[in-house]
N, C-alpha and C positions, 0 to 999 in steps of 0.2 A: 928939807930937811926939816923946816919948823912943823906944817903939818902932822908930817910924820909921827911929833916926837909928841904933840897936843892929841893925837887919836889913841898913844899909848897911854898919856894920862890921865884921856877919858873912861876908857875901858876901865884902869887901875882904880881909879875913882868908885866908878858903876860898881865894879867888885866884894869895893871894901863898904859901901853904904847898901848895898843891894839886903833886901831882906830874906836872910837865909832861908828861915821857915818857913815863906812861901814861895821861894826860889821857881820849882817846878809847878807849882797851884796856877788853872786858869781861872778864874771865877765866872761864873754866869749867872745874871740877876734874873729873877722873873718875882715881879711886883703883885703883890696883893692891898691891893690896899695901904695902909699907914706901914706895914711891916714887907720885906723880900724874902721871898729864898733865894739861897746860893747854892747854884753848886758845882762842883770841881771838874772839869771836863777831864782832868786828866787821873784825879783818882777815883770820881763818884762819889766822895763825899759830899753830904747837905748839910745847911743850918741856917735858922731864921735871925735874922739881921734886921739891922735899917739901912730901906734906902738909901744908894751912890756911896753905901762906903763897905766896901770887902773884908770879908774875914783877914787877920793879922794873921795868924798861925797856921799854921798846916793841919788838916784834920783826919790827914791818912786812915788812921788808927779806928776814926770810928768811921770808914767807909766799907762796903762792902765789897770792893773789888780791894781795897788794901789791905787786906787779911792774909 
């Protein structure tokens, strides 16, 4: 019983604290020297950024598939 309550609490915390702006985004990184090109597998948005740090906002409106 305690395990079930713990799982419910864990899922509620994930739902509350997850970033809703990028919930469906699945970023893939393609490194080029000191910069990286990030591509979202879900919507096709692309952006250039810092290696190892995916975008924190959804760029769906700027993608060819998001329109």
